[in-house]
C-alpha positions in Angstrom: 103.1 74.3 95.0 106.3 72.8 96.2 109.1 74.8 97.9 112.2 74.7 96.0 114.6 76.4 98.0 115.0 76.6 101.9 117.8 79.7 101.6 117.7 82.8 99.7 118.7 86.5 100.4 116.6 89.7 99.4 117.6 93.4 99.1 114.9 95.9 98.5 115.3 99.4 98.3 113.7 102.5 99.7 111.5 104.6 97.8 110.1 108.0 97.8 106.3 108.6 97.1 104.6 111.9 95.4 107.3 113.8 94.4 105.3 116.7 95.0 102.0 116.7 92.4 102.3 113.2 92.2 100.2 111.9 95.2 99.5 108.3 95.7 100.3 107.5 92.4 104.4 108.6 91.7 107.3 107.1 93.8 111.2 106.7 92.9 113.4 104.3 94.0 116.2 105.1 96.0 120.0 103.0 96.6 119.4 102.2 100.4 118.6 99.4 100.9 117.1 96.7 103.3 118.4 93.1 103.5 116.9 90.1 104.3 118.1 86.6 105.0 115.7 84.0 105.2 115.7 79.9 106.1 113.3 77.6 106.5 113.2 75.3 109.9 112.2 71.7 110.0 110.4 72.5 113.4 107.4 75.1 113.5 109.8 77.8 115.6 109.6 81.4 113.8 113.4 82.9 114.8 113.6 87.0 113.7 116.8 88.6 113.9 116.8 92.3 113.6 119.7 94.5 113.0 119.7 98.7 112.6 116.4 100.5 111.8 113.7 99.1 114.1 115.9 96.6 116.3 114.6 96.3 119.7 111.2 97.7 118.8 109.3 95.8 115.8 108.0 92.5 117.2 109.9 89.2 116.6 107.4 86.6 115.6 104.5 86.0 113.6 103.7 89.6 113.5 106.7 91.0 112.5 105.6 92.7 109.1 107.9 90.8 106.7 106.7 87.3 108.1 102.8 88.3 107.5 103.8 89.2 104.2 105.8 85.9 103.2 103.2 83.7 105.2 100.2 85.2 103.4 102.6 85.0 100.1 103.2 81.3 100.7 99.6 80.4 101.3 98.4 81.8 98.3 100.9 79.8 96.3 99.6 76.7 98.2 102.7 75.9 99.4 103.3 74.0 102.7 104.1 75.6 106.2 107.3 75.4 107.7 109.2 77.3 110.2 111.5 80.3 109.6 114.6 81.8 110.6 114.9 85.7 109.1 117.6 87.9 109.7 116.8 91.7 108.8 119.5 93.9 108.2 117.4 97.4 107.7 118.8 100.6 106.7 115.9 102.4 105.6 114.9 104.7 108.6 111.3 104.0 110.0 108.3 106.3 109.9 110.1 108.6 108.2 108.4 108.7 104.7 111.3 106.4 103.0 108.8 103.2 102.4 110.0 101.3 105.1 106.8 99.4 105.5 106.4 99.1 101.8 110.4 97.4 102.0 109.1 95.1 104.6 106.3 93.8 102.7 107.4 93.5 99.3 110.7 91.8 101.2 108.5 89.3 102.9 106.5 88.6 99.1 109.9 88.8 96.9 111.2 86.1 99.6 108.7 83.7 99.4 108.4 83.8 95.5 112.3 83.1 95.2 111.5 79.8 97.5 108.7 78.3 95.5 110.0 75.3 93.1 108.7 77.8 90.0 108.5 81.2 91.3 107.1 82.1 87.6 103.1 80.9 89.2 104.0 84.6 90.6 104.2 87.0 88.0 105.4 90.7 88.8 101.6 92.1 88.9 100.8 89.1 91.3 103.7 90.9 93.8 102.3 94.3 93.2 98.7 93.4 93.8 99.3 91.3 97.4 102.2 94.4 98.0 99.1 96.9 97.5 96.7 94.6 99.7 99.3 95.1 102.6 100.0 98.7 101.8 96.3 100.0 100.7 97.6 101.8 97.8 100.6 101.1 95.5 103.2 104.2 95.0 106.0 102.8 97.1 105.6 99.4 96.4 105.8 100.1 92.7 109.0 101.4 92.9 110.6 99.0 95.5 109.7 96.3 93.4 110.4 97.8 89.6 113.1 100.3 90.6 113.7 103.8 88.7 110.7 106.2 88.8 107.0 104.9 88.5 103.8 105.7 88.0 101.0 103.3 89.7 97.0 103.1 89.4 94.5 101.0 90.4 92.1 100.2 88.1 89.3 97.2 87.7 91.8 95.0 87.2 93.5 95.9 90.4 97.0 97.6 90.7 98.7 98.7 88.0 102.2 100.2 87.4 104.4 101.6 84.4 108.0 102.6 84.3 109.0 106.5 84.1 112.4 107.8 82.6 114.4 109.3 84.8 117.1 111.7 83.5 120.7 110.3 84.3 121.8 113.9 85.5 119.2 114.0 88.3 120.2 113.3 91.7 118.6 112.3 94.4 119.3 113.7 98.2 116.8 112.9 101.3 116.8 115.5 104.7 115.8 113.2 107.5 115.0 114.5 110.5 115.1 112.7 114.0 111.4 113.0 114.4 109.6 110.2 113.3 105.5 110.6 111.7 103.2 108.1 111.7 101.6 107.9 107.7 98.2 107.5 109.8 98.6 110.7 111.0 100.0 112.8 108.3 97.1 111.1 106.2 94.7 112.2 109.1 95.1 115.9 108.5 94.1 115.7 105.0 91.0 117.2 103.9 88.1 115.2 102.5 87.5 118.0 99.9 90.2 120.2 98.0 89.2 123.8 95.9 88.4 122.6 91.9 91.7 125.0 91.2 94.1 123.1 93.6 93.1 119.9 91.7 93.7 121.3 88.0 96.4 123.0 89.5 98.5 119.9 90.7 97.3 117.4 87.5 98.9 120.1 85.4 102.1 120.1 87.4 102.0 116.4 87.4 101.9 115.9 83.9 105.5 118.5 83.9 106.8 116.1 86.2 106.6 113.3 83.9 108.6 115.9 81.3 111.3 117.1 83.9 111.9 113.8 85.2 112.9 111.9 81.6 114.4 115.2 79.7 114.2 118.3 81.1 115.4 118.4 84.7 116.0 122.1 84.4 111.8 121.7 85.1 111.6 120.4 88.0 111.5 123.0 90.0 107.7 124.1 89.0 107.1 120.2 88.2 107.3 119.9 91.8 104.5 121.9 92.8 102.2 120.3 94.8 98.7 122.0 96.4 97.1 118.6 97.5 98.7 117.6 100.3 101.9 119.3 101.4 100.9 122.7 102.7 97.7 120.9 104.6 100.2 118.4 106.5 102.4 121.5 107.6 100.8 121.4 111.0 102.2 117.7 111.8 105.5 118.6 110.6 106.4 122.2 111.0 110.3 121.7 110.8 110.0 119.8 107.6 107.6 122.1 106.0 109.7 125.1 106.7 112.7 123.4 105.6 110.6 123.1 102.4 110.0 126.6 102.0 113.5 127.7 102.5 114.7 125.2 100.1 111.8 125.9 97.1 112.9 129.7 97.4 116.5 128.9 96.9 115.0 127.3 93.5 115.9 124.2 94.7 113.0 121.2 94.1 111.8 120.0 97.2 109.3 118.2 98.3 108.0 116.1 101.3 108.7 112.4 100.8 105.9 110.2 101.2 104.0 111.1 104.0 107.3 112.8 105.7 108.7 114.0 107.6 111.7 113.6 105.6 112.4 115.8 102.3 113.2 114.9 99.4 115.6 117.2 96.8 115.6 116.4 93.0 119.1 118.4 91.3 120.8 118.4 87.9 124.2 119.7 87.0 124.8 122.8 89.4 122.1 122.5 91.4 123.8 119.5 93.6 126.6 122.2 94.4 124.2 124.8 95.1 121.9 122.5 97.3 125.0 121.8 99.5 125.8 125.6 99.9 122.2 126.0 101.0 122.2 123.5 103.0 125.2 124.4 104.8 123.2 127.3 106.0 120.0 125.9 106.8 120.5 122.4 108.2 122.1 121.8 111.3 123.2 118.2 112.4 122.9 119.4 116.0 119.2 120.1 115.1 118.4 116.6 114.4 118.7 116.8 110.4 120.9 114.2 108.6 121.8 114.4 104.7 121.8 111.4 102.7 122.6 111.3 98.9 121.6 107.6 98.0 121.4 107.9 94.3 118.6 106.6 92.3 118.0 102.9 92.4 117.5 101.2 88.8 117.2 97.5 89.7 113.8 97.1 92.6 113.7 94.2 94.5 116.4 91.8 94.0 116.4 88.0 95.2 119.0 85.0 95.2 118.9 81.6 96.5 121.5 80.4 98.4 123.4 76.7 97.3 125.9 75.1 99.0 126.7 77.7 100.8 126.7 80.6 98.2 124.4 83.0 96.7 123.5 82.3 93.1 122.4 84.5 90.5 120.5 87.3 91.2 117.0 88.2 89.5 115.4 92.3 89.1 111.7 92.7 88.8 110.1 94.6 85.7 107.5 95.0 83.0 104.4 94.7 85.5 
């Protein structure tokens, strides 16, 4: 496959996975973005510039996650190998449960697709498949690609995803601590088996969550209850677990975002004002928590080719 562009721009949203009971399956895209600029070089050089989150911490060569995803995707498409210059402007906090690694992987894949002479050789299903190969499961990758809320699963045919309706009244607030938590550590405390009653309870709540998101946000408090993972992870994110319990005791639909330690709160109507009042008592900026209200992203990953110094039309993913 030949390359059809040498300069592309990509924007990918943050994501919050699980949403309580939707463990490893449900996710929500948030309007907090990482931006990526990729230029092909005639040399074999790889130049990576990072601004914002991860600056001074992530590798700046072939081992950079975006470079790895981009290279792998171009190789799968049979495109020739070239040098690369990447400029990454990262706004998604790292190791906080907001899908920063998925955003990096998806941005590399989508950038590679935009560079191809015929991007349609890699459809949205292929993008999800490649992202899942990197991530291990598609719960963050699906909303990062598609936007909105998604339900993702892996079958014999590979990873798949469908869109979930989100009531326009729902607002998403993320409470982000200074403390980080590696996903591997958060997963390491989960038991190999859970009681049948807990599994049945959580399955029922996951079904209710679909209805609460789409049409009845007044059910979000019950719909975000979980017995599969959050209590088990309390030992490695004590501050987040304490905040979660306090918010839910106030009637607010709070969950651990992804593997944590960020806390996600879904509100609608006067619930947002009530959340602000509760946070004024519970969250102290001096203690290292930030409250962000980014909104829900509905476009997912977007790529644009740059021609003559200007970016031409953006295209959003959908229809996996």
